[in-house]
N, CA, C and O atoms as CSV, one atom per row, in Angstrom:
chain,resi,resn,atom,element,x,y,z
A,1,MET,N,N,0.852,-1.181,0.000
A,1,MET,CA,C,0.000,0.000,0.000
A,1,MET,C,C,0.895,1.240,0.000
A,1,MET,O,O,1.775,1.361,0.852
A,2,LYS,N,N,0.687,2.145,-0.926
A,2,LYS,CA,C,1.559,3.311,-1.042
A,2,LYS,C,C,1.300,4.386,0.008
A,2,LYS,O,O,2.138,5.271,0.186
A,3,ASP,N,N,0.176,4.339,0.705
A,3,ASP,CA,C,-0.135,5.339,1.725
A,3,ASP,C,C,0.190,4.868,3.136
A,3,ASP,O,O,-0.144,5.548,4.106
A,4,PHE,N,N,0.841,3.704,3.263
A,4,PHE,CA,C,1.222,3.155,4.559
A,4,PHE,C,C,2.682,2.754,4.490
A,4,PHE,O,O,3.100,2.085,3.545
A,5,LEU,N,N,3.465,3.160,5.489
A,5,LEU,CA,C,4.885,2.826,5.502
A,5,LEU,C,C,5.273,2.402,6.909
A,5,LEU,O,O,5.167,3.187,7.852
A,6,ARG,N,N,5.713,1.185,7.048
A,6,ARG,CA,C,6.166,0.678,8.347
A,6,ARG,C,C,7.613,1.107,8.565
A,6,ARG,O,O,8.440,0.990,7.661
A,7,LEU,N,N,7.922,1.612,9.780
A,7,LEU,CA,C,9.284,2.019,10.115
A,7,LEU,C,C,10.094,0.784,10.484
A,7,LEU,O,O,10.016,0.286,11.607
A,8,THR,N,N,10.861,0.306,9.533
A,8,THR,CA,C,11.711,-0.857,9.751
A,8,THR,C,C,12.984,-0.699,8.932
A,8,THR,O,O,12.953,-0.197,7.808
A,9,ALA,N,N,14.090,-1.126,9.496
A,9,ALA,CA,C,15.377,-1.015,8.807
A,9,ALA,C,C,15.432,-1.916,7.580
A,9,ALA,O,O,16.297,-1.730,6.724
A,10,ASP,N,N,14.537,-2.879,7.474
A,10,ASP,CA,C,14.521,-3.780,6.322
A,10,ASP,C,C,13.937,-3.128,5.075
A,10,ASP,O,O,14.037,-3.690,3.984
A,11,ALA,N,N,13.327,-1.948,5.217
A,11,ALA,CA,C,12.603,-1.316,4.108
A,11,ALA,C,C,13.513,-0.654,3.074
A,11,ALA,O,O,13.127,-0.530,1.912
A,12,VAL,N,N,14.715,-0.226,3.475
A,12,VAL,CA,C,15.623,0.471,2.556
A,12,VAL,C,C,17.073,0.091,2.848
A,12,VAL,O,O,17.391,-0.440,3.912
A,13,GLU,N,N,17.934,0.372,1.890
A,13,GLU,CA,C,19.369,0.163,2.093
A,13,GLU,C,C,19.903,1.248,3.028
A,13,GLU,O,O,19.559,2.419,2.864
A,14,PRO,N,N,20.726,0.890,3.991
A,14,PRO,CA,C,21.258,1.903,4.912
A,14,PRO,C,C,22.347,2.749,4.270
A,14,PRO,O,O,23.028,2.323,3.337
A,15,GLU,N,N,22.490,3.952,4.795
A,15,GLU,CA,C,23.580,4.853,4.409
A,15,GLU,C,C,24.540,4.897,5.592
A,15,GLU,O,O,24.103,4.920,6.743
A,16,HIS,N,N,25.846,4.909,5.321
A,16,HIS,CA,C,26.854,4.944,6.374
A,16,HIS,C,C,27.672,6.222,6.241
A,16,HIS,O,O,28.074,6.608,5.144
A,17,GLU,N,N,27.914,6.873,7.383
A,17,GLU,CA,C,28.737,8.077,7.375
A,17,GLU,C,C,29.296,8.325,8.764
A,17,GLU,O,O,28.963,7.612,9.711
A,18,ARG,N,N,30.125,9.314,8.883
A,18,ARG,CA,C,30.711,9.738,10.146
A,18,ARG,C,C,30.538,11.248,10.247
A,18,ARG,O,O,30.375,11.921,9.230
A,19,PRO,N,N,30.573,11.791,11.477
A,19,PRO,CA,C,30.517,13.256,11.578
A,19,PRO,C,C,31.793,13.858,10.974
A,19,PRO,O,O,32.828,13.196,10.900
A,20,ALA,N,N,31.704,15.104,10.549
A,20,ALA,CA,C,32.880,15.790,10.014
A,20,ALA,C,C,34.000,15.747,11.053
A,20,ALA,O,O,33.740,15.945,12.240
A,21,PRO,N,N,35.226,15.495,10.638
A,21,PRO,CA,C,36.346,15.374,11.585
A,21,PRO,C,C,36.489,16.564,12.533
A,21,PRO,O,O,36.870,16.388,13.690
A,22,ASP,N,N,36.189,17.768,12.056
A,22,ASP,CA,C,36.333,18.944,12.921
A,22,ASP,C,C,35.244,19.031,13.993
A,22,ASP,O,O,35.334,19.868,14.891
A,23,LYS,N,N,34.215,18.177,13.914
A,23,LYS,CA,C,33.152,18.164,14.923
A,23,LYS,C,C,33.355,17.083,15.979
A,23,LYS,O,O,32.740,17.126,17.045
A,24,VAL,N,N,34.221,16.114,15.682
A,24,VAL,CA,C,34.438,15.001,16.611
A,24,VAL,C,C,35.279,15.468,17.797
A,24,VAL,O,O,36.336,16.076,17.632
A,25,ILE,N,N,34.777,15.165,19.004
A,25,ILE,CA,C,35.468,15.518,20.245
A,25,ILE,C,C,36.145,14.287,20.843
A,25,ILE,O,O,37.241,14.387,21.394
A,26,ALA,N,N,35.496,13.128,20.734
A,26,ALA,CA,C,36.034,11.888,21.294
A,26,ALA,C,C,35.536,10.691,20.508
A,26,ALA,O,O,34.444,10.721,19.940
A,27,GLY,N,N,36.340,9.638,20.476
A,27,GLY,CA,C,35.949,8.392,19.837
A,27,GLY,C,C,35.991,8.470,18.322
A,27,GLY,O,O,36.567,9.389,17.738
A,28,ASP,N,N,35.364,7.480,17.704
A,28,ASP,CA,C,35.297,7.381,16.248
A,28,ASP,C,C,33.873,6.966,15.869
A,28,ASP,O,O,33.660,5.874,15.341
A,29,PRO,N,N,32.889,7.853,16.144
A,29,PRO,CA,C,31.493,7.459,15.915
A,29,PRO,C,C,31.174,7.218,14.437
A,29,PRO,O,O,31.663,7.917,13.549
A,30,GLU,N,N,30.347,6.216,14.213
A,30,GLU,CA,C,29.857,5.912,12.866
A,30,GLU,C,C,28.342,5.956,12.900
A,30,GLU,O,O,27.715,5.460,13.837
A,31,PHE,N,N,27.755,6.557,11.866
A,31,PHE,CA,C,26.304,6.673,11.762
A,31,PHE,C,C,25.786,5.728,10.681
A,31,PHE,O,O,26.405,5.566,9.629
A,32,THR,N,N,24.647,5.113,10.956
A,32,THR,CA,C,23.927,4.329,9.958
A,32,THR,C,C,22.511,4.902,9.910
A,32,THR,O,O,21.854,5.038,10.942
A,33,THR,N,N,22.050,5.234,8.712
A,33,THR,CA,C,20.738,5.856,8.540
A,33,THR,C,C,19.903,5.050,7.563
A,33,THR,O,O,20.348,4.697,6.472
A,34,TRP,N,N,18.682,4.772,7.986
A,34,TRP,CA,C,17.676,4.167,7.109
A,34,TRP,C,C,16.617,5.247,6.911
A,34,TRP,O,O,15.678,5.340,7.701
A,35,ASN,N,N,16.755,6.061,5.871
A,35,ASN,CA,C,15.820,7.154,5.624
A,35,ASN,C,C,14.650,6.615,4.806
A,35,ASN,O,O,14.798,6.287,3.628
A,36,LEU,N,N,13.490,6.528,5.445
A,36,LEU,CA,C,12.333,5.887,4.829
A,36,LEU,C,C,11.395,6.858,4.127
A,36,LEU,O,O,10.613,6.458,3.263
A,37,GLU,N,N,11.471,8.130,4.496
A,37,GLU,CA,C,10.593,9.138,3.889
A,37,GLU,C,C,11.416,10.384,3.614
A,37,GLU,O,O,12.168,10.845,4.472
A,38,ASP,N,N,11.269,10.922,2.418
A,38,ASP,CA,C,11.994,12.120,2.006
A,38,ASP,C,C,11.093,12.861,1.017
A,38,ASP,O,O,11.093,12.582,-0.182
A,39,ARG,N,N,10.316,13.828,1.561
A,39,ARG,CA,C,9.407,14.572,0.685
A,39,ARG,C,C,9.088,15.933,1.271
A,39,ARG,O,O,8.794,16.058,2.459
A,40,ASP,N,N,9.148,16.929,0.445
A,40,ASP,CA,C,8.739,18.287,0.806
A,40,ASP,C,C,9.353,18.779,2.116
A,40,ASP,O,O,8.662,19.396,2.926
A,41,GLY,N,N,10.643,18.513,2.333
A,41,GLY,CA,C,11.316,18.976,3.547
A,41,GLY,C,C,11.034,18.146,4.783
A,41,GLY,O,O,11.360,18.558,5.896
A,42,LEU,N,N,10.424,16.970,4.597
A,42,LEU,CA,C,10.136,16.064,5.703
A,42,LEU,C,C,10.956,14.793,5.521
A,42,LEU,O,O,10.974,14.199,4.443
A,43,TYR,N,N,11.631,14.391,6.583
A,43,TYR,CA,C,12.440,13.176,6.564
A,43,TYR,C,C,12.039,12.324,7.763
A,43,TYR,O,O,11.773,12.846,8.845
A,44,CYS,N,N,11.998,11.010,7.563
A,44,CYS,CA,C,11.585,10.109,8.634
A,44,CYS,C,C,12.319,8.787,8.463
A,44,CYS,O,O,12.449,8.282,7.348
A,45,GLY,N,N,12.792,8.234,9.558
A,45,GLY,CA,C,13.468,6.953,9.468
A,45,GLY,C,C,14.078,6.525,10.772
A,45,GLY,O,O,13.624,6.898,11.853
A,46,ILE,N,N,15.137,5.718,10.643
A,46,ILE,CA,C,15.854,5.157,11.787
A,46,ILE,C,C,17.322,5.540,11.640
A,46,ILE,O,O,17.879,5.514,10.543
A,47,TRP,N,N,17.934,5.892,12.759
A,47,TRP,CA,C,19.342,6.310,12.765
A,47,TRP,C,C,20.044,5.612,13.907
A,47,TRP,O,O,19.478,5.432,14.985
A,48,GLN,N,N,21.280,5.223,13.662
A,48,GLN,CA,C,22.079,4.555,14.690
A,48,GLN,C,C,23.446,5.217,14.755
A,48,GLN,O,O,23.993,5.625,13.730
A,49,ALA,N,N,23.998,5.325,15.959
A,49,ALA,CA,C,25.335,5.883,16.144
A,49,ALA,C,C,26.104,5.034,17.147
A,49,ALA,O,O,25.563,4.605,18.166
A,50,THR,N,N,27.385,4.799,16.836
A,50,THR,CA,C,28.262,4.072,17.751
A,50,THR,C,C,28.889,5.073,18.721
A,50,THR,O,O,28.825,6.279,18.482
A,51,PRO,N,N,29.494,4.594,19.810
A,51,PRO,CA,C,30.036,5.488,20.827
A,51,PRO,C,C,31.017,6.541,20.305
A,51,PRO,O,O,31.814,6.296,19.400
A,52,GLY,N,N,30.920,7.707,20.912
A,52,GLY,CA,C,31.770,8.843,20.592
A,52,GLY,C,C,31.066,10.119,21.015
A,52,GLY,O,O,29.956,10.082,21.546
A,53,LYS,N,N,31.717,11.248,20.775
A,53,LYS,CA,C,31.151,12.553,21.128
A,53,LYS,C,C,31.476,13.532,20.018
A,53,LYS,O,O,32.603,13.567,19.524
A,54,TRP,N,N,30.477,14.339,19.618
A,54,TRP,CA,C,30.666,15.305,18.543
A,54,TRP,C,C,29.786,16.524,18.774
A,54,TRP,O,O,28.809,16.469,19.521
A,55,ARG,N,N,30.143,17.613,18.128
A,55,ARG,CA,C,29.375,18.866,18.207
A,55,ARG,C,C,28.158,18.777,17.294
A,55,ARG,O,O,28.218,18.188,16.215
A,56,ILE,N,N,27.052,19.372,17.742
A,56,ILE,CA,C,25.830,19.426,16.933
A,56,ILE,C,C,25.311,20.854,16.887
A,56,ILE,O,O,25.511,21.634,17.818
A,57,SER,N,N,24.645,21.182,15.795
A,57,SER,CA,C,24.011,22.489,15.628
A,57,SER,C,C,22.796,22.279,14.726
A,57,SER,O,O,22.935,21.870,13.573
A,58,TYR,N,N,21.617,22.557,15.253
A,58,TYR,CA,C,20.373,22.266,14.538
A,58,TYR,C,C,19.811,23.493,13.835
A,58,TYR,O,O,19.613,24.544,14.444
A,59,GLU,N,N,19.559,23.338,12.543
A,59,GLU,CA,C,18.840,24.355,11.767
A,59,GLU,C,C,17.428,23.857,11.471
A,59,GLU,O,O,16.576,24.617,11.012
A,60,GLU,N,N,17.193,22.583,11.736
A,60,GLU,CA,C,15.914,21.937,11.477
A,60,GLU,C,C,15.223,21.583,12.785
A,60,GLU,O,O,15.818,21.693,13.857
A,61,TRP,N,N,13.963,21.158,12.698
A,61,TRP,CA,C,13.173,20.680,13.825
A,61,TRP,C,C,13.213,19.164,13.747
A,61,TRP,O,O,13.052,18.593,12.668
A,62,GLU,N,N,13.431,18.493,14.904
A,62,GLU,CA,C,13.489,17.031,14.887
A,62,GLU,C,C,12.801,16.433,16.105
A,62,GLU,O,O,13.067,16.823,17.242
A,63,TYR,N,N,11.912,15.480,15.848
A,63,TYR,CA,C,11.317,14.642,16.894
A,63,TYR,C,C,12.128,13.351,16.930
A,63,TYR,O,O,12.444,12.782,15.886
A,64,ILE,N,N,12.465,12.889,18.139
A,64,ILE,CA,C,13.306,11.709,18.309
A,64,ILE,C,C,12.686,10.783,19.351
A,64,ILE,O,O,12.215,11.231,20.397
A,65,HIS,N,N,12.694,9.495,19.050
A,65,HIS,CA,C,12.316,8.464,20.019
A,65,HIS,C,C,13.468,7.465,20.080
A,65,HIS,O,O,13.807,6.844,19.072
A,66,ILE,N,N,14.075,7.308,21.268
A,66,ILE,CA,C,15.212,6.411,21.443
A,66,ILE,C,C,14.702,4.977,21.567
A,66,ILE,O,O,13.890,4.669,22.439
A,67,LEU,N,N,15.186,4.110,20.687
A,67,LEU,CA,C,14.786,2.702,20.696
A,67,LEU,C,C,15.708,1.857,21.567
A,67,LEU,O,O,15.261,0.939,22.253
A,68,GLU,N,N,17.013,2.180,21.531
A,68,GLU,CA,C,17.972,1.433,22.335
A,68,GLU,C,C,19.226,2.266,22.545
A,68,GLU,O,O,19.509,3.186,21.778
A,69,GLY,N,N,19.973,1.935,23.589
A,69,GLY,CA,C,21.235,2.602,23.876
A,69,GLY,C,C,21.117,3.717,24.898
A,69,GLY,O,O,20.053,3.958,25.468
A,70,ARG,N,N,22.251,4.399,25.118
A,70,ARG,CA,C,22.340,5.500,26.081
A,70,ARG,C,C,23.207,6.606,25.524
A,70,ARG,O,O,24.220,6.353,24.873
A,71,CYS,N,N,22.790,7.859,25.791
A,71,CYS,CA,C,23.561,9.015,25.332
A,71,CYS,C,C,23.271,10.206,26.242
A,71,CYS,O,O,22.361,10.175,27.070
A,72,VAL,N,N,24.068,11.250,26.064
A,72,VAL,CA,C,23.828,12.517,26.745
A,72,VAL,C,C,23.953,13.612,25.700
A,72,VAL,O,O,24.962,13.706,25.001
A,73,ILE,N,N,22.920,14.439,25.599
A,73,ILE,CA,C,22.980,15.642,24.767
A,73,ILE,C,C,23.213,16.795,25.735
A,73,ILE,O,O,22.503,16.930,26.732
A,74,THR,N,N,24.207,17.625,25.439
A,74,THR,CA,C,24.544,18.754,26.298
A,74,THR,C,C,24.433,20.030,25.491
A,74,THR,O,O,25.044,20.144,24.429
A,75,SER,N,N,23.659,20.996,25.978
A,75,SER,CA,C,23.505,22.264,25.266
A,75,SER,C,C,24.728,23.143,25.524
A,75,SER,O,O,25.494,22.897,26.456
A,76,ASP,N,N,24.902,24.158,24.700
A,76,ASP,CA,C,26.037,25.076,24.846
A,76,ASP,C,C,26.063,25.764,26.208
A,76,ASP,O,O,27.122,26.203,26.655
A,77,ASP,N,N,24.898,25.864,26.879
A,77,ASP,CA,C,24.885,26.495,28.204
A,77,ASP,C,C,25.259,25.509,29.321
A,77,ASP,O,O,25.253,25.868,30.499
A,78,GLY,N,N,25.586,24.254,28.939
A,78,GLY,CA,C,26.025,23.262,29.913
A,78,GLY,C,C,24.943,22.344,30.449
A,78,GLY,O,O,25.243,21.425,31.210
A,79,THR,N,N,23.681,22.571,30.067
A,79,THR,CA,C,22.597,21.703,30.526
A,79,THR,C,C,22.734,20.330,29.879
A,79,THR,O,O,22.836,20.213,28.658
A,80,GLU,N,N,22.736,19.288,30.718
A,80,GLU,CA,C,22.867,17.927,30.220
A,80,GLU,C,C,21.507,17.232,30.195
A,80,GLU,O,O,20.705,17.365,31.120
A,81,TYR,N,N,21.269,16.495,29.126
A,81,TYR,CA,C,20.038,15.729,28.959
A,81,TYR,C,C,20.414,14.253,28.767
A,81,TYR,O,O,20.647,13.821,27.639
A,82,PRO,N,N,20.474,13.470,29.867
A,82,PRO,CA,C,20.748,12.037,29.735
A,82,PRO,C,C,19.533,11.349,29.101
A,82,PRO,O,O,18.394,11.606,29.490
A,83,LEU,N,N,19.783,10.479,28.130
A,83,LEU,CA,C,18.703,9.834,27.385
A,83,LEU,C,C,18.978,8.344,27.240
A,83,LEU,O,O,20.127,7.907,27.174
A,84,GLN,N,N,17.893,7.577,27.192
A,84,GLN,CA,C,18.012,6.135,27.034
A,84,GLN,C,C,16.774,5.593,26.323
A,84,GLN,O,O,15.834,6.332,26.032
A,85,ALA,N,N,16.795,4.294,26.051
A,85,ALA,CA,C,15.677,3.643,25.369
A,85,ALA,C,C,14.354,4.006,26.040
A,85,ALA,O,O,14.220,3.943,27.262
A,86,GLY,N,N,13.380,4.388,25.211
A,86,GLY,CA,C,12.054,4.772,25.696
A,86,GLY,C,C,11.839,6.267,25.769
A,86,GLY,O,O,10.697,6.723,25.829
A,87,ASP,N,N,12.931,7.053,25.765
A,87,ASP,CA,C,12.800,8.515,25.837
A,87,ASP,C,C,12.430,9.100,24.480
A,87,ASP,O,O,12.887,8.630,23.438
A,88,SER,N,N,11.593,10.136,24.511
A,88,SER,CA,C,11.211,10.891,23.311
A,88,SER,C,C,11.428,12.367,23.595
A,88,SER,O,O,11.235,12.817,24.725
A,89,PHE,N,N,11.832,13.132,22.572
A,89,PHE,CA,C,12.076,14.551,22.756
A,89,PHE,C,C,12.121,15.264,21.408
A,89,PHE,O,O,12.122,14.634,20.350
A,90,ILE,N,N,12.157,16.581,21.475
A,90,ILE,CA,C,12.247,17.427,20.279
A,90,ILE,C,C,13.478,18.311,20.400
A,90,ILE,O,O,13.732,18.887,21.458
A,91,LEU,N,N,14.240,18.419,19.320
A,91,LEU,CA,C,15.309,19.410,19.203
A,91,LEU,C,C,14.827,20.448,18.199
A,91,LEU,O,O,14.470,20.120,17.067
A,92,ARG,N,N,14.824,21.702,18.629
A,92,ARG,CA,C,14.320,22.785,17.776
A,92,ARG,C,C,15.463,23.502,17.079
A,92,ARG,O,O,16.609,23.428,17.521
A,93,PRO,N,N,15.151,24.205,15.978
A,93,PRO,CA,C,16.174,24.993,15.300
A,93,PRO,C,C,16.839,25.953,16.285
A,93,PRO,O,O,16.173,26.590,17.101
A,94,GLY,N,N,18.158,26.041,16.190
A,94,GLY,CA,C,18.914,26.910,17.079
A,94,GLY,C,C,19.606,26.157,18.196
A,94,GLY,O,O,20.500,26.704,18.842
A,95,PHE,N,N,19.208,24.889,18.445
A,95,PHE,CA,C,19.871,24.120,19.492
A,95,PHE,C,C,21.285,23.789,19.041
A,95,PHE,O,O,21.494,23.355,17.908
A,96,SER,N,N,22.257,23.994,19.928
A,96,SER,CA,C,23.622,23.572,19.630
A,96,SER,C,C,24.287,23.106,20.910
A,96,SER,O,O,23.939,23.535,22.010
A,97,GLY,N,N,25.237,22.233,20.742
A,97,GLY,CA,C,25.941,21.653,21.873
A,97,GLY,C,C,26.689,20.414,21.434
A,97,GLY,O,O,27.341,20.412,20.389
A,98,THR,N,N,26.596,19.331,22.247
A,98,THR,CA,C,27.282,18.083,21.910
A,98,THR,C,C,26.327,16.907,22.060
A,98,THR,O,O,25.342,16.968,22.797
A,99,TRP,N,N,26.642,15.847,21.348
A,99,TRP,CA,C,25.929,14.578,21.454
A,99,TRP,C,C,26.993,13.548,21.798
A,99,TRP,O,O,27.953,13.367,21.049
A,100,GLU,N,N,26.822,12.867,22.939
A,100,GLU,CA,C,27.764,11.837,23.357
A,100,GLU,C,C,27.028,10.513,23.495
A,100,GLU,O,O,26.056,10.400,24.242
A,101,VAL,N,N,27.505,9.521,22.767
A,101,VAL,CA,C,26.925,8.180,22.816
A,101,VAL,C,C,27.836,7.300,23.670
A,101,VAL,O,O,29.011,7.119,23.352
A,102,MET,N,N,27.289,6.757,24.753
A,102,MET,CA,C,28.048,5.856,25.604
A,102,MET,C,C,27.811,4.397,25.223
A,102,MET,O,O,28.691,3.551,25.379
A,103,GLU,N,N,26.612,4.120,24.724
A,103,GLU,CA,C,26.194,2.767,24.353
A,103,GLU,C,C,25.464,2.915,23.019
A,103,GLU,O,O,24.514,3.693,22.925
A,104,THR,N,N,25.889,2.186,21.991
A,104,THR,CA,C,25.316,2.351,20.650
A,104,THR,C,C,23.828,2.657,20.736
A,104,THR,O,O,23.058,1.950,21.387
A,105,ILE,N,N,23.451,3.731,20.061
A,105,ILE,CA,C,22.077,4.232,20.157
A,105,ILE,C,C,21.361,4.037,18.819
A,105,ILE,O,O,21.956,4.155,17.749
A,106,ARG,N,N,20.085,3.740,18.915
A,106,ARG,CA,C,19.233,3.668,17.726
A,106,ARG,C,C,17.996,4.485,18.025
A,106,ARG,O,O,17.395,4.362,19.092
A,107,LYS,N,N,17.619,5.327,17.067
A,107,LYS,CA,C,16.449,6.195,17.263
A,107,LYS,C,C,15.574,6.185,16.032
A,107,LYS,O,O,16.034,5.902,14.925
A,108,GLU,N,N,14.306,6.496,16.236
A,108,GLU,CA,C,13.394,6.851,15.153
A,108,GLU,C,C,13.353,8.357,15.124
A,108,GLU,O,O,13.388,9.003,16.171
A,109,TYR,N,N,13.277,8.927,13.932
A,109,TYR,CA,C,13.284,10.397,13.814
A,109,TYR,C,C,12.265,10.870,12.790
A,109,TYR,O,O,11.908,10.162,11.848
A,110,VAL,N,N,11.815,12.090,13.014
A,110,VAL,CA,C,11.039,12.848,12.030
A,110,VAL,C,C,11.674,14.232,12.007
A,110,VAL,O,O,11.719,14.919,13.028
A,111,ILE,N,N,12.159,14.632,10.853
A,111,ILE,CA,C,12.827,15.935,10.688
A,111,ILE,C,C,12.001,16.789,9.751
A,111,ILE,O,O,11.536,16.322,8.712
A,112,ARG,N,N,11.824,18.039,10.125
A,112,ARG,CA,C,11.131,19.013,9.288
A,112,ARG,C,C,12.073,20.186,9.059
A,112,ARG,O,O,12.527,20.826,10.007
A,113,LEU,N,N,12.361,20.462,7.789
A,113,LEU,CA,C,13.230,21.593,7.444
A,113,LEU,C,C,12.458,22.885,7.428
A,113,LEU,O,O,13.028,23.942,7.157
């Protein structure tokens, strides 16, 4: 059915990448993305990251639901947000800080540009 899409990593081929070297603070994180929806500035899928720490800066709006793993997102003002499987949250445009993965993390995401 073209109007129904199940969020599963089996639905598309994954993309592999790493954060830009100048953003990496610790470790050697690798990202795997299964982008299942890409239309009109809306993106939806599953993302995984291995342990490490890197700088982040959001120009987009993103809803996130953590499926597995543990991480800490820290804003530039020093506020820490420890996150684990079962947590859901939104990062709004203008958020910047760091993302540190302690235990390989997998999330579902919806991004709106």
